[in-house]
DRENMI-241642 format. One record per residue: x, z, y of N, C-alpha, C, O in turn; residue number from 0. Coordinates in nm, 3 decimals. Layout:
! DRENMI-241642
<r <X; Z; Y>; <X; Z; Y>; <X; Z; Y>; <X; Z; Y>; NUM>,
...
This chain:
! DRENMI-241642
<r <13.333; -2.261; 3.334>; <13.403; -2.134; 3.332>; <13.345; -2.045; 3.442>; <13.307; -2.092; 3.549>; 0>,
<r <13.339; -1.917; 3.414>; <13.303; -1.816; 3.514>; <13.425; -1.731; 3.537>; <13.490; -1.687; 3.442>; 1>,
<r <13.458; -1.708; 3.666>; <13.574; -1.624; 3.698>; <13.525; -1.492; 3.754>; <13.442; -1.488; 3.844>; 2>,
<r <13.576; -1.385; 3.700>; <13.548; -1.252; 3.753>; <13.680; -1.198; 3.804>; <13.777; -1.187; 3.728>; 3>,
<r <13.685; -1.165; 3.932>; <13.808; -1.115; 3.992>; <13.775; -0.994; 4.076>; <13.660; -0.971; 4.114>; 4>,
<r <13.876; -0.917; 4.105>; <13.859; -0.804; 4.196>; <13.877; -0.857; 4.338>; <13.978; -0.920; 4.369>; 5>,
<r <13.780; -0.831; 4.422>; <13.784; -0.882; 4.558>; <13.814; -0.767; 4.653>; <13.746; -0.664; 4.652>; 6>,
<r <13.917; -0.786; 4.734>; <13.949; -0.684; 4.834>; <13.835; -0.674; 4.935>; <13.761; -0.770; 4.954>; 7>,
<r <13.821; -0.563; 4.997>; <13.719; -0.545; 5.101>; <13.771; -0.600; 5.232>; <13.892; -0.619; 5.250>; 8>,
<r <13.680; -0.626; 5.322>; <13.717; -0.667; 5.456>; <13.756; -0.815; 5.467>; <13.731; -0.896; 5.377>; 9>,
<r <13.817; -0.846; 5.581>; <13.853; -0.985; 5.612>; <13.945; -1.048; 5.509>; <13.930; -1.165; 5.474>; 10>,
<r <14.041; -0.969; 5.459>; <14.136; -1.022; 5.361>; <14.064; -1.066; 5.233>; <14.096; -1.170; 5.177>; 11>,
<r <13.968; -0.987; 5.188>; <13.892; -1.022; 5.070>; <13.803; -1.144; 5.092>; <13.788; -1.228; 5.003>; 12>,
<r <13.745; -1.153; 5.212>; <13.664; -1.270; 5.243>; <13.751; -1.395; 5.243>; <13.713; -1.498; 5.188>; 13>,
<r <13.868; -1.386; 5.304>; <13.960; -1.500; 5.309>; <14.000; -1.542; 5.166>; <14.001; -1.661; 5.135>; 14>,
<r <14.033; -1.445; 5.080>; <14.068; -1.475; 4.942>; <13.955; -1.547; 4.871>; <13.977; -1.642; 4.795>; 15>,
<r <13.833; -1.502; 4.896>; <13.714; -1.562; 4.832>; <13.695; -1.705; 4.878>; <13.669; -1.794; 4.797>; 16>,
<r <13.708; -1.728; 5.009>; <13.692; -1.865; 5.062>; <13.795; -1.958; 5.000>; <13.765; -2.072; 4.962>; 17>,
<r <13.918; -1.909; 4.990>; <14.025; -1.991; 4.931>; <13.994; -2.023; 4.785>; <14.014; -2.136; 4.742>; 18>,
<r <13.948; -1.926; 4.710>; <13.914; -1.947; 4.569>; <13.798; -2.047; 4.555>; <13.802; -2.135; 4.469>; 19>,
<r <13.697; -2.033; 4.639>; <13.584; -2.129; 4.638>; <13.637; -2.270; 4.659>; <13.597; -2.363; 4.590>; 20>,
<r <13.728; -2.285; 4.755>; <13.783; -2.417; 4.787>; <13.863; -2.471; 4.669>; <13.848; -2.587; 4.633>; 21>,
<r <13.947; -2.389; 4.609>; <14.029; -2.431; 4.497>; <13.942; -2.473; 4.378>; <13.971; -2.572; 4.310>; 22>,
<r <13.835; -2.398; 4.352>; <13.746; -2.433; 4.242>; <13.672; -2.563; 4.272>; <13.645; -2.643; 4.182>; 23>,
<r <13.638; -2.584; 4.399>; <13.574; -2.709; 4.438>; <13.666; -2.829; 4.419>; <13.622; -2.935; 4.375>; 24>,
<r <13.793; -2.812; 4.451>; <13.891; -2.919; 4.430>; <13.899; -2.955; 4.282>; <13.902; -3.072; 4.246>; 25>,
<r <13.901; -2.853; 4.196>; <13.901; -2.876; 4.051>; <13.779; -2.959; 4.007>; <13.791; -3.048; 3.924>; 26>,
<r <13.664; -2.928; 4.064>; <13.542; -2.997; 4.025>; <13.524; -3.135; 4.083>; <13.441; -3.212; 4.035>; 27>,
<r <13.601; -3.167; 4.185>; <13.584; -3.296; 4.255>; <13.616; -3.416; 4.168>; <13.571; -3.527; 4.198>; 28>,
<r <13.692; -3.397; 4.064>; <13.732; -3.509; 3.978>; <13.633; -3.538; 3.866>; <13.648; -3.638; 3.795>; 29>,
<r <13.534; -3.455; 3.848>; <13.436; -3.476; 3.740>; <13.354; -3.602; 3.764>; <13.314; -3.630; 3.878>; 30>,
<r <13.328; -3.679; 3.661>; <13.250; -3.803; 3.676>; <13.113; -3.781; 3.739>; <13.070; -3.863; 3.821>; 31>,
<r <13.043; -3.673; 3.705>; <12.911; -3.647; 3.763>; <12.920; -3.628; 3.914>; <12.833; -3.674; 3.987>; 32>,
<r <13.024; -3.562; 3.959>; <13.041; -3.538; 4.101>; <13.069; -3.671; 4.172>; <13.010; -3.699; 4.276>; 33>,
<r <13.156; -3.751; 4.117>; <13.189; -3.882; 4.177>; <13.067; -3.974; 4.184>; <13.046; -4.045; 4.282>; 34>,
<r <12.986; -3.971; 4.077>; <12.863; -4.052; 4.077>; <12.766; -4.006; 4.185>; <12.704; -4.088; 4.253>; 35>,
<r <12.753; -3.876; 4.200>; <12.663; -3.819; 4.299>; <12.701; -3.863; 4.441>; <12.616; -3.907; 4.518>; 36>,
<r <12.830; -3.851; 4.476>; <12.870; -3.883; 4.613>; <12.863; -4.032; 4.640>; <12.850; -4.073; 4.755>; 37>,
<r <12.872; -4.114; 4.536>; <12.855; -4.259; 4.555>; <12.708; -4.297; 4.569>; <12.676; -4.398; 4.633>; 38>,
<r <12.620; -4.218; 4.511>; <12.477; -4.250; 4.514>; <12.402; -4.197; 4.634>; <12.300; -4.253; 4.674>; 39>,
<r <12.453; -4.087; 4.695>; <12.378; -4.022; 4.802>; <12.464; -3.995; 4.924>; <12.579; -3.953; 4.910>; 40>,
<r <12.410; -4.020; 5.043>; <12.486; -3.988; 5.165>; <12.491; -3.836; 5.186>; <12.406; -3.762; 5.137>; 41>,
<r <12.592; -3.793; 5.259>; <12.610; -3.650; 5.286>; <12.485; -3.588; 5.346>; <12.454; -3.472; 5.318>; 42>,
<r <12.413; -3.662; 5.427>; <12.292; -3.608; 5.491>; <12.185; -3.565; 5.391>; <12.094; -3.491; 5.427>; 43>,
<r <12.193; -3.610; 5.266>; <12.094; -3.573; 5.163>; <12.142; -3.464; 5.069>; <12.063; -3.414; 4.989>; 44>,
<r <12.268; -3.426; 5.076>; <12.322; -3.332; 4.979>; <12.249; -3.198; 4.978>; <12.216; -3.146; 4.871>; 45>,
<r <12.223; -3.141; 5.094>; <12.159; -3.010; 5.100>; <12.021; -3.015; 5.035>; <11.989; -2.930; 4.952>; 46>,
<r <11.940; -3.114; 5.071>; <11.804; -3.118; 5.015>; <11.808; -3.148; 4.865>; <11.725; -3.095; 4.791>; 47>,
<r <11.900; -3.230; 4.819>; <11.910; -3.256; 4.676>; <11.958; -3.132; 4.601>; <11.907; -3.102; 4.493>; 48>,
<r <12.054; -3.061; 4.656>; <12.098; -2.937; 4.589>; <11.984; -2.835; 4.584>; <11.970; -2.764; 4.485>; 49>,
<r <11.903; -2.827; 4.691>; <11.791; -2.736; 4.690>; <11.691; -2.768; 4.577>; <11.631; -2.678; 4.518>; 50>,
<r <11.675; -2.897; 4.549>; <11.584; -2.941; 4.443>; <11.627; -2.889; 4.306>; <11.544; -2.857; 4.222>; 51>,
<r <11.759; -2.880; 4.287>; <11.811; -2.844; 4.154>; <11.880; -2.707; 4.152>; <11.953; -2.676; 4.059>; 52>,
<r <11.856; -2.626; 4.256>; <11.924; -2.496; 4.261>; <11.828; -2.384; 4.229>; <11.718; -2.378; 4.284>; 53>,
<r <11.869; -2.296; 4.139>; <11.794; -2.174; 4.108>; <11.880; -2.056; 4.155>; <11.985; -2.028; 4.099>; 54>,
<r <11.832; -1.988; 4.260>; <11.907; -1.876; 4.314>; <11.904; -1.760; 4.216>; <11.799; -1.723; 4.165>; 55>,
<r <12.021; -1.703; 4.192>; <12.031; -1.590; 4.100>; <12.120; -1.484; 4.161>; <12.237; -1.508; 4.190>; 56>,
<r <12.061; -1.365; 4.182>; <12.140; -1.251; 4.230>; <12.244; -1.214; 4.125>; <12.224; -1.234; 4.006>; 57>,
<r <12.356; -1.160; 4.172>; <12.462; -1.121; 4.081>; <12.495; -0.974; 4.102>; <12.526; -0.931; 4.213>; 58>,
<r <12.487; -0.898; 3.993>; <12.527; -0.759; 3.998>; <12.677; -0.748; 4.020>; <12.725; -0.670; 4.103>; 59>,
<r <12.750; -0.829; 3.946>; <12.895; -0.840; 3.961>; <12.923; -0.979; 4.017>; <12.880; -1.079; 3.961>; 60>,
<r <12.995; -0.984; 4.126>; <13.023; -1.112; 4.189>; <13.101; -1.203; 4.095>; <13.204; -1.164; 4.040>; 61>,
<r <13.049; -1.323; 4.078>; <13.113; -1.423; 3.994>; <13.118; -1.556; 4.067>; <13.042; -1.579; 4.161>; 62>,
<r <13.207; -1.642; 4.024>; <13.213; -1.779; 4.074>; <13.202; -1.871; 3.954>; <13.285; -1.865; 3.863>; 63>,
<r <13.102; -1.956; 3.955>; <13.080; -2.051; 3.845>; <13.148; -2.183; 3.877>; <13.137; -2.232; 3.990>; 64>,
<r <13.216; -2.239; 3.780>; <13.286; -2.367; 3.802>; <13.186; -2.482; 3.814>; <13.071; -2.472; 3.772>; 65>,
<r <13.233; -2.590; 3.873>; <13.151; -2.710; 3.886>; <13.118; -2.765; 3.747>; <13.006; -2.811; 3.723>; 66>,
<r <13.214; -2.761; 3.657>; <13.189; -2.809; 3.519>; <13.074; -2.728; 3.455>; <12.985; -2.786; 3.393>; 67>,
<r <13.076; -2.597; 3.470>; <12.969; -2.514; 3.416>; <12.836; -2.550; 3.480>; <12.734; -2.558; 3.412>; 68>,
<r <12.836; -2.570; 3.612>; <12.712; -2.607; 3.682>; <12.659; -2.741; 3.633>; <12.539; -2.757; 3.613>; 69>,
<r <12.750; -2.838; 3.613>; <12.709; -2.971; 3.565>; <12.648; -2.962; 3.425>; <12.548; -3.027; 3.396>; 70>,
<r <12.710; -2.881; 3.340>; <12.658; -2.864; 3.205>; <12.521; -2.796; 3.208>; <12.430; -2.836; 3.135>; 71>,
<r <12.508; -2.695; 3.291>; <12.378; -2.624; 3.303>; <12.272; -2.718; 3.357>; <12.158; -2.715; 3.311>; 72>,
<r <12.309; -2.802; 3.453>; <12.213; -2.899; 3.509>; <12.166; -2.997; 3.400>; <12.048; -3.028; 3.391>; 73>,
<r <12.259; -3.044; 3.320>; <12.222; -3.138; 3.213>; <12.136; -3.073; 3.106>; <12.045; -3.136; 3.052>; 74>,
<r <12.164; -2.948; 3.074>; <12.092; -2.878; 2.967>; <11.961; -2.814; 3.013>; <11.861; -2.819; 2.941>; 75>,
<r <11.962; -2.755; 3.133>; <11.847; -2.677; 3.179>; <11.772; -2.740; 3.297>; <11.663; -2.696; 3.332>; 76>,
<r <11.831; -2.842; 3.358>; <11.767; -2.907; 3.472>; <11.790; -2.839; 3.605>; <11.735; -2.882; 3.707>; 77>,
<r <11.872; -2.733; 3.607>; <11.903; -2.661; 3.731>; <12.048; -2.615; 3.731>; <12.111; -2.603; 3.626>; 78>,
<r <12.099; -2.590; 3.849>; <12.225; -2.518; 3.866>; <12.185; -2.378; 3.908>; <12.076; -2.358; 3.963>; 79>,
<r <12.272; -2.279; 3.883>; <12.233; -2.141; 3.909>; <12.343; -2.067; 3.984>; <12.460; -2.104; 3.981>; 80>,
<r <12.301; -1.962; 4.053>; <12.396; -1.874; 4.120>; <12.352; -1.841; 4.260>; <12.240; -1.871; 4.303>; 81>,
<r <12.444; -1.777; 4.331>; <12.418; -1.740; 4.468>; <12.492; -1.834; 4.563>; <12.531; -1.944; 4.523>; 82>,
<r <12.510; -1.791; 4.686>; <12.564; -1.880; 4.788>; <12.707; -1.925; 4.759>; <12.743; -2.039; 4.789>; 83>,
<r <12.789; -1.838; 4.702>; <12.927; -1.880; 4.676>; <12.935; -1.982; 4.562>; <13.023; -2.068; 4.561>; 84>,
<r <12.844; -1.973; 4.466>; <12.839; -2.073; 4.360>; <12.797; -2.209; 4.415>; <12.853; -2.311; 4.377>; 85>,
<r <12.699; -2.209; 4.504>; <12.656; -2.334; 4.568>; <12.771; -2.391; 4.653>; <12.787; -2.513; 4.659>; 86>,
<r <12.848; -2.305; 4.717>; <12.960; -2.351; 4.799>; <13.066; -2.420; 4.714>; <13.126; -2.518; 4.757>; 87>,
<r <13.091; -2.369; 4.594>; <13.188; -2.433; 4.504>; <13.146; -2.578; 4.477>; <13.228; -2.670; 4.484>; 88>,
<r <13.017; -2.596; 4.445>; <12.966; -2.731; 4.418>; <12.975; -2.818; 4.543>; <13.015; -2.934; 4.535>; 89>,
<r <12.938; -2.766; 4.657>; <12.941; -2.843; 4.780>; <13.084; -2.886; 4.818>; <13.105; -2.997; 4.865>; 90>,
<r <13.182; -2.798; 4.797>; <13.321; -2.833; 4.823>; <13.361; -2.948; 4.730>; <13.427; -3.043; 4.774>; 91>,
<r <13.322; -2.939; 4.603>; <13.355; -3.047; 4.508>; <13.298; -3.180; 4.555>; <13.365; -3.283; 4.548>; 92>,
<r <13.176; -3.179; 4.603>; <13.116; -3.304; 4.652>; <13.198; -3.359; 4.769>; <13.230; -3.478; 4.774>; 93>,
<r <13.230; -3.272; 4.862>; <13.307; -3.316; 4.978>; <13.444; -3.368; 4.940>; <13.489; -3.471; 4.990>; 94>,
<r <13.512; -3.296; 4.852>; <13.648; -3.335; 4.813>; <13.649; -3.462; 4.726>; <13.754; -3.524; 4.711>; 95>,
<r <13.536; -3.501; 4.671>; <13.528; -3.624; 4.592>; <13.534; -3.749; 4.681>; <13.550; -3.860; 4.631>; 96>,
<r <13.519; -3.730; 4.808>; <13.532; -3.840; 4.904>; <13.671; -3.831; 4.964>; <13.703; -3.732; 5.030>; 97>,
<r <13.757; -3.932; 4.944>; <13.897; -3.923; 4.983>; <13.923; -3.880; 5.129>; <14.015; -3.802; 5.154>; 98>,
<r <13.846; -3.928; 5.223>; <13.872; -3.896; 5.363>; <13.800; -3.773; 5.412>; <13.807; -3.740; 5.531>; 99>,
<r <13.730; -3.704; 5.326>; <13.644; -3.591; 5.363>; <13.719; -3.457; 5.353>; <13.794; -3.433; 5.258>; 100>,
<r <13.697; -3.372; 5.452>; <13.750; -3.235; 5.448>; <13.633; -3.140; 5.467>; <13.591; -3.116; 5.580>; 101>,
<r <13.581; -3.084; 5.357>; <13.475; -2.985; 5.372>; <13.532; -2.850; 5.417>; <13.646; -2.817; 5.386>; 102>,
<r <13.453; -2.774; 5.488>; <13.494; -2.642; 5.533>; <13.403; -2.537; 5.472>; <13.281; -2.552; 5.475>; 103>,
<r <13.463; -2.431; 5.417>; <13.385; -2.321; 5.363>; <13.373; -2.217; 5.476>; <13.472; -2.176; 5.535>; 104>,
<r <13.251; -2.177; 5.502>; <13.223; -2.086; 5.615>; <13.159; -1.959; 5.565>; <13.057; -1.963; 5.496>; 105>,
<r <13.219; -1.845; 5.599>; <13.157; -1.715; 5.574>; <13.102; -1.666; 5.708>; <13.164; -1.687; 5.812>; 106>,
<r <12.986; -1.603; 5.704>; <12.924; -1.553; 5.827>; <12.878; -1.408; 5.809>; <12.847; -1.363; 5.699>; 107>,
<r <12.874; -1.340; 5.922>; <12.816; -1.205; 5.924>; <12.754; -1.181; 6.060>; <12.807; -1.226; 6.161>; 108>,
<r <12.641; -1.109; 6.061>; <12.579; -1.076; 6.189>; <12.667; -0.976; 6.264>; <12.749; -0.908; 6.202>; 109>,
<r <12.651; -0.966; 6.395>; <12.739; -0.879; 6.475>; <12.745; -0.734; 6.429>; <12.849; -0.670; 6.441>; 110>,
<r <12.636; -0.681; 6.376>; <12.633; -0.539; 6.339>; <12.683; -0.512; 6.197>; <12.694; -0.396; 6.157>; 111>,
<r <12.714; -0.616; 6.119>; <12.754; -0.598; 5.980>; <12.902; -0.574; 5.965>; <12.983; -0.631; 6.038>; 112>,
<r <12.938; -0.490; 5.869>; <13.080; -0.462; 5.843>; <13.143; -0.570; 5.757>; <13.263; -0.596; 5.769>; 113>,
<r <13.065; -0.632; 5.670>; <13.116; -0.732; 5.577>; <13.048; -0.867; 5.599>; <12.936; -0.874; 5.651>; 114>,
<r <13.116; -0.973; 5.561>; <13.055; -1.106; 5.565>; <12.947; -1.111; 5.459>; <12.965; -1.059; 5.349>; 115>,
<r <12.832; -1.174; 5.492>; <12.716; -1.165; 5.406>; <12.673; -1.296; 5.341>; <12.595; -1.296; 5.246>; 116>,
<r <12.724; -1.407; 5.391>; <12.677; -1.536; 5.340>; <12.788; -1.637; 5.352>; <12.875; -1.625; 5.438>; 117>,
<r <12.785; -1.738; 5.264>; <12.885; -1.843; 5.268>; <12.814; -1.978; 5.245>; <12.719; -1.986; 5.168>; 118>,
<r <12.863; -2.081; 5.312>; <12.811; -2.215; 5.294>; <12.921; -2.314; 5.327>; <13.032; -2.274; 5.362>; 119>,
<r <12.891; -2.443; 5.316>; <12.991; -2.546; 5.339>; <12.943; -2.638; 5.451>; <12.824; -2.671; 5.459>; 120>,
<r <13.035; -2.679; 5.535>; <13.007; -2.780; 5.637>; <13.090; -2.903; 5.607>; <13.211; -2.895; 5.583>; 121>,
<r <13.024; -3.017; 5.608>; <13.090; -3.146; 5.592>; <13.058; -3.224; 5.718>; <12.945; -3.267; 5.738>; 122>,
<r <13.159; -3.242; 5.802>; <13.131; -3.296; 5.935>; <13.045; -3.197; 6.010>; <13.080; -3.079; 6.021>; 123>,
<r <12.933; -3.242; 6.061>; <12.840; -3.152; 6.132>; <12.720; -3.117; 6.046>; <12.619; -3.069; 6.097>; 124>,
<r <12.731; -3.140; 5.916>; <12.618; -3.117; 5.826>; <12.644; -2.990; 5.743>; <12.747; -2.977; 5.677>; 125>,
<r <12.549; -2.899; 5.747>; <12.560; -2.775; 5.670>; <12.499; -2.795; 5.532>; <12.385; -2.841; 5.520>; 126>,
<r <12.574; -2.761; 5.429>; <12.525; -2.764; 5.291>; <12.504; -2.618; 5.253>; <12.601; -2.544; 5.230>; 127>,
<r <12.379; -2.577; 5.246>; <12.346; -2.435; 5.234>; <12.217; -2.415; 5.154>; <12.121; -2.359; 5.206>; 128>,
<r <12.215; -2.460; 5.026>; <12.090; -2.461; 4.952>; <12.032; -2.325; 4.914>; <11.921; -2.318; 4.862>; 129>,
<r <12.104; -2.216; 4.938>; <12.051; -2.084; 4.899>; <11.992; -2.010; 5.018>; <11.945; -1.898; 5.003>; 130>,
<r <11.994; -2.072; 5.135>; <11.940; -2.007; 5.256>; <11.814; -2.080; 5.301>; <11.794; -2.196; 5.266>; 131>,
<r <11.729; -2.013; 5.377>; <11.611; -2.082; 5.430>; <11.654; -2.201; 5.517>; <11.761; -2.200; 5.578>; 132>,
<r <11.570; -2.301; 5.523>; <11.602; -2.420; 5.601>; <11.625; -2.387; 5.749>; <11.704; -2.453; 5.816>; 133>,
<r <11.556; -2.286; 5.798>; <11.567; -2.252; 5.939>; <11.671; -2.142; 5.966>; <11.672; -2.084; 6.074>; 134>,
<r <11.758; -2.113; 5.870>; <11.861; -2.010; 5.889>; <11.945; -2.044; 6.011>; <11.990; -2.158; 6.027>; 135>,
<r <11.966; -1.947; 6.096>; <12.038; -1.968; 6.222>; <12.153; -1.870; 6.231>; <12.133; -1.749; 6.245>; 136>,
<r <12.274; -1.922; 6.224>; <12.394; -1.838; 6.226>; <12.472; -1.853; 6.356>; <12.590; -1.817; 6.361>; 137>,
<r <12.410; -1.905; 6.460>; <12.482; -1.933; 6.585>; <12.549; -1.811; 6.646>; <12.655; -1.823; 6.708>; 138>,
<r <12.491; -1.695; 6.631>; <12.545; -1.576; 6.694>; <12.616; -1.484; 6.593>; <12.647; -1.369; 6.624>; 139>,
<r <12.640; -1.536; 6.475>; <12.709; -1.460; 6.372>; <12.858; -1.492; 6.380>; <12.897; -1.602; 6.419>; 140>,
<r <12.939; -1.396; 6.344>; <13.083; -1.421; 6.334>; <13.110; -1.515; 6.220>; <13.047; -1.505; 6.115>; 141>,
<r <13.203; -1.609; 6.239>; <13.237; -1.707; 6.137>; <13.382; -1.693; 6.094>; <13.470; -1.665; 6.176>; 142>,
<r <13.407; -1.711; 5.965>; <13.542; -1.726; 5.913>; <13.540; -1.858; 5.838>; <13.454; -1.880; 5.753>; 143>,
<r <13.635; -1.947; 5.868>; <13.633; -2.082; 5.815>; <13.761; -2.112; 5.738>; <13.871; -2.084; 5.785>; 144>,
<r <13.745; -2.172; 5.618>; <13.858; -2.217; 5.538>; <13.841; -2.362; 5.505>; <13.729; -2.397; 5.468>; 145>,
<r <13.935; -2.450; 5.512>; <14.075; -2.425; 5.545>; <14.097; -2.421; 5.693>; <14.210; -2.401; 5.738>; 146>,
């Protein structure tokens, strides 16, 4: 499923988006493909494996693709598609498929930006961020974290 919603501007809209990403990830955590993946691979490999199967796609209209849709696309086309928030939905699902795991969805923006510009997931101290360069450095960017 693809969800199209109206997103408020500013911090409130970013918070709403992070919450929705998390909720969609929880929905996807019960899928058999997700459970098999987390049993087969340690968290330390998730980012590199997602990068292998991720096709970045710009979106004219912001959308969030469900984990089920991503799994179907992976089976049919050999890739998952979307931008950073779509990758975050999948990463949350992976994290939530592990009973003791609490993934965090992180939105970031550079100091001079009015809006948050990127989103990724942290599981423990590991960043799952397959749509950004490997050397992306957000240390001095403002962070908003959910939950």
